[in-house]
Backbone as CSV, one residue per row, in Angstrom:
resi,resn,N_x,N_y,N_z,CA_x,CA_y,CA_z,C_x,C_y,C_z
1,UNK,-15.272,-23.870,12.693,-14.310,-23.425,11.766,-13.429,-22.316,12.404
2,UNK,-12.268,-22.397,11.979,-11.191,-21.472,12.517,-11.476,-20.213,11.580
3,UNK,-11.664,-19.059,12.282,-11.896,-17.724,11.616,-10.554,-17.013,11.352
4,UNK,-9.439,-17.575,11.741,-8.210,-16.920,11.386,-7.958,-17.094,9.781
5,UNK,-7.310,-15.969,9.368,-6.956,-16.206,7.906,-5.638,-16.851,7.705
6,UNK,-5.732,-17.874,6.907,-4.388,-18.839,6.740,-3.858,-18.458,5.367
7,UNK,-2.483,-18.374,5.436,-1.754,-17.941,4.168,-0.967,-19.359,3.900
8,UNK,-1.021,-19.526,2.626,-0.127,-20.680,2.118,0.978,-20.199,1.330
9,UNK,1.362,-18.955,1.312,2.419,-18.497,0.637,2.160,-17.727,-0.769
10,UNK,3.179,-17.070,-1.131,3.184,-16.356,-2.346,3.459,-17.432,-3.517
11,UNK,2.963,-17.225,-4.577,3.210,-17.863,-5.819,2.921,-17.124,-7.136
12,UNK,3.723,-17.582,-8.117,3.348,-16.789,-9.445,3.317,-17.900,-10.535
13,UNK,2.446,-17.719,-11.434,2.262,-18.584,-12.507,2.741,-17.965,-13.752
14,UNK,3.515,-18.692,-14.669,3.923,-18.167,-15.899,3.511,-19.084,-17.006
15,UNK,2.926,-18.469,-18.040,2.393,-19.113,-19.244,3.607,-19.926,-19.863
16,UNK,3.236,-21.182,-20.323,4.343,-22.007,-20.953,5.105,-21.207,-22.040
17,UNK,4.460,-20.485,-22.822,5.170,-19.593,-23.969,6.004,-18.591,-23.260
18,UNK,5.881,-18.061,-22.064,6.788,-17.151,-21.526,7.968,-17.658,-20.687
19,UNK,7.952,-18.825,-20.442,8.963,-19.537,-19.595,10.327,-19.322,-20.240
20,UNK,10.566,-19.426,-21.495,11.909,-19.035,-21.973,12.439,-17.691,-21.582
21,UNK,11.484,-16.707,-21.464,11.991,-15.236,-21.160,12.192,-15.179,-19.545
22,UNK,11.991,-16.118,-18.730,12.181,-15.983,-17.222,13.801,-15.975,-17.046
23,UNK,14.252,-14.977,-16.453,15.564,-14.831,-16.163,15.881,-15.203,-14.661
24,UNK,14.889,-14.824,-13.937,15.209,-14.896,-12.394,13.681,-14.798,-11.618
25,UNK,13.704,-15.562,-10.691,12.548,-15.483,-9.742,13.057,-15.564,-8.259
26,UNK,12.585,-14.532,-7.465,13.063,-14.439,-6.073,12.048,-14.207,-5.194
27,UNK,11.857,-15.089,-4.167,10.972,-14.792,-3.061,11.869,-14.007,-1.904
28,UNK,11.514,-12.718,-1.974,12.372,-11.917,-1.165,11.985,-12.114,0.380
29,UNK,10.572,-12.255,0.587,10.097,-12.343,1.975,8.787,-13.155,1.901
30,UNK,8.164,-13.363,3.091,6.860,-13.956,2.934,5.745,-13.130,2.401
31,UNK,6.044,-11.857,2.176,5.037,-11.041,1.533,5.526,-10.290,0.048
32,UNK,6.727,-10.865,-0.340,7.210,-10.012,-1.500,8.043,-10.972,-2.494
33,UNK,7.588,-10.999,-3.748,8.413,-11.919,-4.651,8.493,-11.057,-6.026
34,UNK,9.516,-11.364,-6.655,9.592,-10.697,-8.077,10.021,-11.749,-8.998
35,UNK,9.740,-11.449,-10.362,10.127,-12.225,-11.419,10.718,-11.365,-12.424
36,UNK,11.945,-11.630,-12.974,12.583,-10.870,-14.112,12.362,-11.597,-15.375
37,UNK,11.780,-10.937,-16.385,11.568,-11.424,-17.653,12.370,-10.721,-18.778
38,UNK,12.892,-11.396,-19.552,13.762,-10.840,-20.684,12.873,-10.139,-21.664
39,UNK,12.912,-8.958,-22.005,11.934,-8.127,-22.984,12.782,-7.869,-24.159
40,UNK,12.169,-7.339,-25.023,12.809,-7.065,-26.325,13.857,-5.842,-26.182
41,UNK,13.455,-4.850,-25.495,14.522,-3.728,-25.340,15.006,-3.580,-23.928
42,UNK,14.260,-4.127,-23.020,14.780,-4.046,-21.654,14.065,-5.229,-20.778
43,UNK,14.699,-5.519,-19.684,14.114,-6.419,-18.836,12.794,-5.995,-18.223
44,UNK,11.893,-6.901,-17.915,10.574,-6.485,-17.260,10.482,-7.127,-15.745
45,UNK,10.527,-6.336,-14.966,10.484,-6.844,-13.589,9.179,-6.750,-12.999
46,UNK,8.449,-7.879,-12.583,7.059,-7.840,-12.118,7.296,-8.209,-10.490
47,UNK,6.958,-7.215,-9.715,6.919,-7.327,-8.249,5.540,-7.574,-7.745
48,UNK,5.327,-8.598,-6.883,4.142,-8.970,-6.237,4.206,-8.647,-4.780
49,UNK,3.547,-7.616,-4.283,3.511,-7.214,-2.839,2.259,-6.993,-2.451
50,UNK,1.559,-7.906,-1.587,0.276,-7.561,-1.108,0.340,-6.653,0.177
51,UNK,-0.654,-5.723,0.090,-0.474,-4.578,1.144,-1.034,-5.100,2.391
52,UNK,-0.601,-4.594,3.517,-1.324,-5.080,4.822,-2.814,-4.485,5.010
53,UNK,-3.560,-5.115,5.762,-4.756,-4.591,5.928,-4.891,-3.376,6.919
54,UNK,-5.884,-2.532,6.949,-5.849,-1.500,7.812,-5.938,-1.867,9.326
55,UNK,-6.201,-3.048,9.646,-6.204,-3.404,11.035,-4.946,-3.713,11.508
56,UNK,-3.685,-3.775,10.658,-2.525,-4.011,11.044,-1.918,-2.901,11.726
57,UNK,-0.883,-3.071,12.652,-0.256,-1.877,13.390,0.413,-1.011,12.429
58,UNK,0.670,0.196,12.848,1.404,1.171,12.098,2.749,0.812,11.951
59,UNK,3.404,0.015,12.813,4.723,-0.526,12.632,4.759,-1.526,11.468
60,UNK,3.853,-2.410,11.452,3.722,-3.367,10.312,3.523,-2.621,8.922
61,UNK,2.731,-1.628,9.011,2.457,-0.856,7.707,3.862,-0.130,7.299
62,UNK,4.484,0.556,8.207,5.882,1.154,7.992,6.733,0.026,7.399
63,UNK,6.878,-1.055,7.982,7.923,-2.099,7.557,7.503,-2.424,6.144
64,UNK,6.320,-2.566,5.916,5.820,-2.922,4.521,6.276,-1.886,3.482
65,UNK,6.070,-0.594,3.679,6.458,0.531,2.778,7.877,0.477,2.626
66,UNK,8.796,0.189,3.731,10.151,0.238,3.597,10.639,-0.991,2.682
67,UNK,10.025,-2.055,2.952,10.400,-3.222,2.070,9.991,-2.987,0.703
68,UNK,8.818,-2.421,0.498,8.397,-2.082,-1.029,9.373,-1.180,-1.630
69,UNK,9.900,-0.186,-0.919,10.726,0.948,-1.542,12.212,0.234,-1.796
70,UNK,12.536,-0.599,-0.931,13.827,-1.344,-1.083,13.710,-2.221,-2.413
71,UNK,12.704,-2.948,-2.447,12.515,-3.955,-3.568,12.505,-3.144,-4.918
72,UNK,11.618,-1.953,-4.779,11.336,-1.311,-6.096,12.629,-0.595,-6.635
73,UNK,13.381,-0.163,-5.747,14.586,0.587,-6.184,15.864,-0.260,-6.133
74,UNK,15.684,-1.471,-5.844,16.775,-2.475,-5.978,17.191,-2.715,-7.531
75,UNK,16.394,-2.459,-8.348,16.524,-2.683,-9.874,16.903,-1.312,-10.488
76,UNK,17.632,-1.416,-11.585,18.070,-0.215,-12.367,16.764,0.524,-13.047
77,UNK,16.862,1.839,-13.107,15.692,2.605,-13.658,15.448,2.264,-15.030
78,UNK,16.165,1.747,-15.795,15.993,1.573,-17.266,15.189,0.293,-17.521
79,UNK,15.032,-0.593,-16.529,14.045,-1.720,-16.615,12.696,-1.289,-16.384
80,UNK,11.701,-2.092,-17.059,10.235,-1.786,-16.883,10.067,-2.544,-15.634
81,UNK,9.141,-1.811,-14.627,8.823,-2.292,-13.436,7.241,-2.406,-13.409
82,UNK,6.732,-3.538,-13.019,5.221,-3.618,-12.819,5.032,-4.091,-11.470
83,UNK,4.271,-3.327,-10.775,3.917,-3.662,-9.342,2.432,-3.981,-9.165
84,UNK,2.166,-5.228,-8.633,0.917,-5.550,-8.315,0.771,-6.322,-6.975
85,UNK,-0.325,-6.494,-6.488,-0.687,-7.273,-5.171,-2.071,-7.048,-4.812
86,UNK,-2.399,-7.648,-3.725,-3.672,-7.487,-3.148,-3.668,-6.153,-2.158
87,UNK,-4.746,-5.404,-2.264,-4.871,-4.174,-1.470,-6.035,-4.292,-0.738
88,UNK,-5.907,-4.462,0.633,-7.087,-4.670,1.592,-7.669,-3.272,2.006
89,UNK,-8.922,-3.230,2.304,-9.368,-1.988,3.089,-9.737,-2.265,4.497
């Protein structure tokens, strides 16, 4: 059995009752995606960004944090932002 970790990509599931609130879904890169939901008072942006493991190089970690910062500040401050992802040790 191959011990390498295989990735099949990022995905997000939306409950059928929430589908009408979906304004936008964007797969920014192979490790970042976001979905914009129409809220009552403001839009809700859900960012999914899995963190690199500790074994990754410092350059890989630096590029991750740069990408995370760009994605987070891409949206106006008055929107609600929710950040989640897998965080490895």
